[in-house]
C-alpha positions as CSV (number, residue, x, y, z in Angstrom):
1,M,93.3,131.1,155.7
2,H,95.4,127.9,156.2
3,I,92.0,126.0,155.4
4,H,91.0,128.2,152.5
5,I,94.5,128.2,150.9
6,T,94.7,124.3,151.2
7,F,90.9,124.0,149.6
8,I,91.9,126.0,146.6
9,L,95.2,124.3,146.1
10,L,93.1,120.8,146.8
11,S,90.1,122.0,144.0
12,C,92.9,123.0,141.7
13,F,94.2,119.5,141.9
14,A,91.1,117.8,141.5
15,T,90.3,119.9,138.1
16,I,93.5,119.0,136.7
17,G,92.4,115.5,137.2
18,G,89.3,115.9,135.9
19,F,90.6,117.4,132.5
20,A,93.5,114.6,132.5
21,Q,90.5,111.6,132.8
22,T,88.3,113.3,130.5
23,E,91.3,113.4,127.9
24,K,91.6,109.8,128.2
25,A,87.9,109.2,127.9
26,L,88.0,111.1,124.4
27,L,90.7,109.9,123.2
28,K,89.3,106.3,124.0
29,R,86.7,106.8,122.3
30,G,87.9,108.7,119.1
31,L,90.1,105.0,118.6
32,S,86.9,103.5,119.2
33,H,84.8,104.9,116.5
34,L,87.8,104.6,114.5
35,Q,87.5,101.1,114.7
36,E,84.3,101.7,114.1
37,S,84.4,103.5,110.4
38,A,82.7,106.7,112.3
39,Y,85.0,108.8,111.1
40,S,83.1,112.3,111.6
41,E,82.7,110.7,115.6
42,A,86.5,109.9,115.7
43,E,87.3,113.7,114.5
44,Q,85.0,115.5,116.9
45,D,86.8,113.1,119.9
46,F,90.1,113.9,118.9
47,S,89.1,117.5,118.4
48,M,88.0,118.0,122.2
49,V,90.9,116.1,123.5
50,L,93.6,118.6,121.5
51,Q,91.2,121.9,122.9
52,L,92.0,120.0,126.3
53,N,95.6,119.7,125.2
54,P,97.2,121.5,121.9
55,N,100.1,119.3,122.4
56,H,99.2,115.8,122.1
57,E,100.6,114.1,119.6
58,V,98.4,111.0,119.6
59,A,95.0,113.2,118.9
60,Y,96.6,114.9,116.0
61,F,97.7,111.6,114.1
62,N,94.4,109.8,114.8
63,R,92.2,112.7,113.6
64,G,94.6,113.0,110.5
65,I,93.7,109.5,109.8
66,A,89.9,110.2,110.7
67,R,90.1,113.3,108.2
68,Q,92.1,111.2,105.6
69,Y,89.2,108.9,105.7
70,Q,86.9,111.5,105.0
71,T,88.9,112.8,101.9
72,D,89.8,115.8,103.7
73,F,93.0,115.9,102.7
74,T,94.1,119.4,103.8
75,G,93.5,119.0,107.4
76,A,94.7,115.7,107.2
77,L,98.2,117.2,106.1
78,Q,98.0,119.6,109.1
79,D,97.4,117.5,111.7
80,F,100.3,114.6,110.4
81,S,102.7,117.8,110.0
82,H,101.6,118.8,113.9
83,A,102.4,115.0,115.0
84,I,105.8,115.4,113.4
85,E,106.4,118.7,115.1
86,L,105.7,117.2,118.4
87,N,107.7,113.8,117.8
88,P,109.6,113.9,114.7
89,R,110.8,110.5,115.2
90,N,107.3,108.6,114.1
91,P,107.4,106.8,110.8
92,D,103.9,106.4,110.4
93,A,103.4,110.1,110.6
94,Y,105.8,110.7,107.6
95,F,104.0,107.4,105.8
96,N,100.6,109.3,106.2
97,R,101.3,112.2,105.5
98,G,102.5,111.0,102.2
99,I,99.4,109.0,101.9
100,T,97.6,112.7,102.5
101,R,99.9,114.3,99.9
102,M,99.1,111.7,97.5
103,G,95.5,112.7,98.0
104,L,96.1,116.0,96.7
105,E,98.4,115.0,93.9
106,D,101.4,116.3,95.4
107,Y,103.6,113.2,94.5
108,L,107.4,114.7,94.9
109,G,106.3,115.8,98.5
110,A,105.1,112.5,99.3
111,M,107.9,110.8,97.7
112,M,109.8,113.2,100.6
113,D,107.6,111.4,103.3
114,F,108.0,107.9,102.3
115,N,111.6,108.5,102.1
116,I,111.7,108.9,105.3
117,A,109.2,106.7,106.6
118,I,111.3,103.8,104.5
119,K,114.7,104.9,106.3
120,A,113.1,104.0,109.9
121,R,111.1,100.7,108.4
122,S,113.0,99.6,105.4
123,K,111.2,96.4,105.6
124,D,107.7,97.8,105.5
125,E,106.0,96.4,101.7
126,R,103.2,99.4,102.5
127,Y,105.7,102.2,102.7
128,L,107.7,100.6,99.7
129,F,104.4,100.4,97.5
130,Q,103.6,103.6,98.4
131,R,106.5,105.2,97.2
132,A,106.2,103.2,94.0
133,M,103.1,104.6,93.5
134,A,104.3,108.3,94.1
135,K,106.8,107.4,91.6
136,N,104.4,106.6,89.2
137,G,102.7,109.8,89.5
138,L,106.2,111.4,88.8
139,G,106.4,108.9,85.7
140,D,109.4,107.2,87.3
141,Y,108.2,104.0,86.4
142,R,111.6,102.3,86.6
143,G,111.9,103.4,90.0
144,S,108.6,102.1,91.1
145,I,109.5,98.9,89.6
146,E,112.4,98.9,92.0
147,D,110.3,99.6,94.9
148,I,107.8,97.2,94.2
149,S,110.0,94.1,93.6
150,R,111.5,94.9,97.0
151,A,108.0,94.8,98.3
152,I,107.7,91.5,96.8
153,K,110.7,90.0,98.2
154,I,109.0,90.8,101.8
155,S,105.7,89.7,100.8
156,P,105.4,87.7,97.8
157,R,102.3,86.5,97.9
158,N,100.5,90.0,98.0
159,M,99.1,90.0,94.3
160,K,98.4,93.6,94.8
161,L,102.0,93.9,94.1
162,Y,102.5,92.1,91.1
163,Y,99.6,94.3,89.6
164,A,101.1,97.3,90.5
165,R,104.4,96.3,88.8
166,A,102.3,94.9,85.7
167,E,100.8,98.3,85.2
168,A,104.5,100.2,85.6
169,F,106.0,97.1,82.8
170,I,103.0,98.3,80.5
171,S,103.3,102.2,81.2
172,L,107.1,100.9,79.7
173,R,105.6,99.1,77.2
174,E,107.1,95.6,78.4
175,F,104.5,93.9,77.7
176,A,106.5,90.3,78.2
177,L,107.0,91.2,81.8
178,A,104.0,92.4,82.2
179,V,102.2,89.6,80.9
180,K,104.5,87.6,83.6
181,D,103.5,89.3,86.4
182,L,99.8,88.6,85.5
183,N,101.2,84.8,84.9
184,R,101.9,84.7,88.4
185,I,98.8,86.3,89.6
186,V,96.6,83.4,87.5
187,K,98.8,80.8,88.8
188,F,98.4,81.8,92.3
189,N,94.5,82.2,92.0
190,P,93.3,80.6,88.5
191,R,89.6,82.1,89.1
192,D,90.7,85.5,89.3
193,F,89.0,87.1,85.9
194,H,90.4,90.4,86.6
195,A,94.2,89.0,86.1
196,Y,92.7,86.9,82.2
197,N,91.1,90.6,81.4
198,A,94.7,92.2,82.4
199,R,96.6,89.7,80.5
200,A,94.2,89.9,77.4
201,S,94.7,93.9,77.3
202,I,98.2,93.2,77.4
203,K,98.8,90.4,74.6
204,Y,96.1,92.7,72.4
205,Q,98.5,95.7,72.7
206,G,101.4,93.3,72.2
207,G,99.9,91.5,68.8
208,D,99.3,88.4,70.2
209,I,95.4,88.3,69.2
210,Y,94.9,84.5,69.6
211,G,96.3,84.7,73.7
212,A,94.6,87.7,74.3
213,C,90.8,86.0,72.9
214,L,91.7,82.7,75.0
215,D,92.0,84.9,78.0
216,W,88.9,87.2,77.4
217,S,87.1,84.0,76.9
218,R,88.2,82.5,80.3
219,A,87.5,85.6,82.2
220,G,83.8,85.1,80.8
221,E,83.6,81.3,81.9
222,L,84.2,82.8,85.1
223,G,81.5,85.1,85.0
224,D,82.6,88.7,83.7
225,A,79.8,89.3,81.2
226,N,82.0,92.1,79.8
227,A,84.6,90.4,78.2
228,Y,82.3,88.7,75.4
229,E,82.2,92.5,74.7
230,M,85.7,92.6,74.1
231,I,85.5,89.3,72.2
232,R,83.3,90.6,70.3
233,K,85.0,93.8,69.2
234,H,88.4,92.2,68.8
235,C,88.2,88.6,68.4
236,N,85.8,88.0,65.0
237,N,87.6,89.3,62.4
């Protein structure tokens, strides 16, 4: 009788160990699939981990990432919320839930999540940039400009930030400040025809037709054929 009981206990321990090993292998494979941009396969792996362990924070978080990339924002929102319930101190979970809410056009909810993330990581320009985008969605362009300006201080060579701030200035019809940001982009990369096009549009809206046409001409020289359509439309009158 004693031998029989020991055998059952050993079998149970072996089964538990097997589950743990399988869980770890599935998680590793899911992470590999994420790195390979195989998001559907990654989602399946993390789902299997959660079948074995319904309280696996990392699996919820990474399945949320996989669903986010597949634009399943409702599913991703649920996963990030589960991850936050299991570990409310993970700022990345709030950050990614905020991005998911942006996909659902819940800009206020997104901003609330970004607020929590930024409290934990106030020097992360990604967090500040995304909160700025949420503020744009709420029409708070001056608040957006403030966040982008903070992000620029952290990462002054990130041209995406200058583009975003220029767009916010345009929304406020503060064209001179928008042009100033685009000047920085052109100085950093004189062959960026997108910057010339954007600057031309702003100059045109501000009444500087001559300056706009010169920028469209430069964009055309850099290979943007559409710039010549703008020249024909706006510069030959």
